C-alpha positions as CSV (number, residue, x, y, z in Angstrom):
1,M,-4.8,-21.2,14.1
2,T,-1.6,-19.8,12.7
3,F,-1.3,-16.9,10.2
4,S,1.0,-16.8,7.3
5,S,3.2,-13.7,6.8
6,E,0.7,-12.4,4.2
7,D,-2.1,-12.4,6.8
8,F,-0.1,-10.3,9.2
9,C,-0.1,-6.6,8.9
10,P,3.4,-5.5,9.9
11,I,2.4,-2.1,11.4
12,S,0.1,-0.8,14.0
13,E,-3.6,-0.1,13.3
14,N,-3.0,3.6,14.1
15,L,-0.2,3.9,11.5
16,F,-2.1,1.8,9.0
17,G,-5.1,4.1,9.3
18,R,-3.0,7.2,8.8
19,L,-1.5,5.6,5.6
20,Y,-4.9,4.6,4.3
21,R,-6.2,8.2,4.7
22,S,-3.0,9.8,3.4
23,S,-2.3,11.6,0.1
24,P,0.4,10.0,-2.0
25,E,2.8,12.6,-0.6
26,G,1.8,11.6,2.9
27,I,2.4,8.0,2.2
28,T,6.0,8.7,1.1
29,I,6.6,10.8,4.2
30,L,5.1,8.2,6.6
31,T,6.9,5.3,5.1
32,Q,10.3,7.0,5.1
33,T,10.5,6.4,8.9
34,M,9.9,2.7,8.5
35,P,12.7,0.1,8.2
36,P,13.1,-1.0,4.6
37,S,12.1,-4.6,5.4
38,A,8.9,-3.5,7.2
39,R,8.0,-1.2,4.3
40,A,8.5,-4.1,1.9
41,M,6.3,-6.3,4.0
42,L,3.6,-3.7,4.1
43,A,3.7,-3.1,0.4
44,Y,3.4,-6.9,-0.2
45,Y,0.6,-7.2,2.4
46,C,-1.4,-4.3,0.8
47,S,-0.8,-5.5,-2.8
48,R,-2.4,-8.8,-2.1
49,R,-5.8,-7.2,-1.2
50,A,-7.9,-5.7,-4.0
51,H,-9.1,-2.7,-1.9
52,L,-5.5,-1.9,-0.9
53,E,-3.7,-2.6,-4.1
54,D,-3.1,1.1,-5.0
55,L,-1.7,1.7,-1.5
56,G,0.6,-1.3,-1.9
57,L,1.9,0.0,-5.2
58,A,2.5,3.4,-3.8
59,I,4.4,1.9,-0.9
60,A,6.3,-0.5,-3.2
61,G,7.4,2.5,-5.1
62,T,9.4,3.5,-2.0
63,C,11.1,0.1,-1.7
64,S,14.1,-1.4,-3.4
65,A,13.8,-4.5,-5.6
66,E,16.0,-6.4,-3.2
67,D,13.9,-5.6,-0.2
68,L,10.7,-6.7,-2.0
69,Y,12.5,-9.9,-3.2
70,D,13.7,-10.7,0.4
71,V,10.1,-10.4,1.6
72,A,8.1,-12.0,-1.2
73,G,10.5,-13.7,-3.6
74,R,9.5,-13.5,-7.3
75,A,6.2,-11.9,-6.3
76,G,8.3,-9.1,-4.8
77,W,10.1,-8.5,-8.1
78,D,6.8,-8.5,-9.9
79,L,5.5,-6.0,-7.4
80,F,8.5,-3.8,-7.9
81,A,8.0,-3.9,-11.7
82,R,4.3,-3.0,-11.3
83,A,5.2,-0.1,-9.0
84,E,7.8,1.2,-11.5
85,A,5.3,0.9,-14.4
86,A,2.6,2.7,-12.4
87,E,2.4,6.5,-12.3
88,L,4.6,8.3,-9.9
89,P,3.2,8.2,-6.3
90,Q,3.0,12.0,-6.3
91,T,0.8,12.1,-9.4
92,R,-1.4,9.1,-9.0
93,K,-4.8,9.1,-7.2
94,L,-5.4,6.3,-4.8
95,K,-8.8,4.7,-4.7
96,S,-10.7,6.2,-1.8
97,R,-13.8,5.2,-0.1
98,H,-16.7,7.3,-1.1
99,G,-19.6,7.9,1.3
100,V,-23.1,7.1,0.4
101,T,-25.2,10.0,-0.9
102,L,-29.0,10.1,-0.8
103,A,-31.2,11.5,-3.6
104,T,-32.7,14.9,-2.6
105,G,-35.2,15.2,-5.4
106,T,-38.9,15.4,-4.8
107,F,-41.2,12.5,-5.8
């Protein structure tokens, strides 16, 4: 079985985990060390998954329109426009996974 480029995560699991758990400021710092094409691939990869969409938009906000276009064509331009229209990465809150809480009341 072969995987298309949108099924392939362009970074290591370790780095992906760090990005997933990062604050918006941390995302910007972590992605600054990545080559622009890898950053654009990662933004596109995340944006195509509902649970990672906010992360994808935050990463896309650190990319140029040209890099996103090179990776994803018109979808890259659309992603760039959505990232520009979104709140600034420093002020937006990414969706986070919330733990399960149990009721503590007496019955």
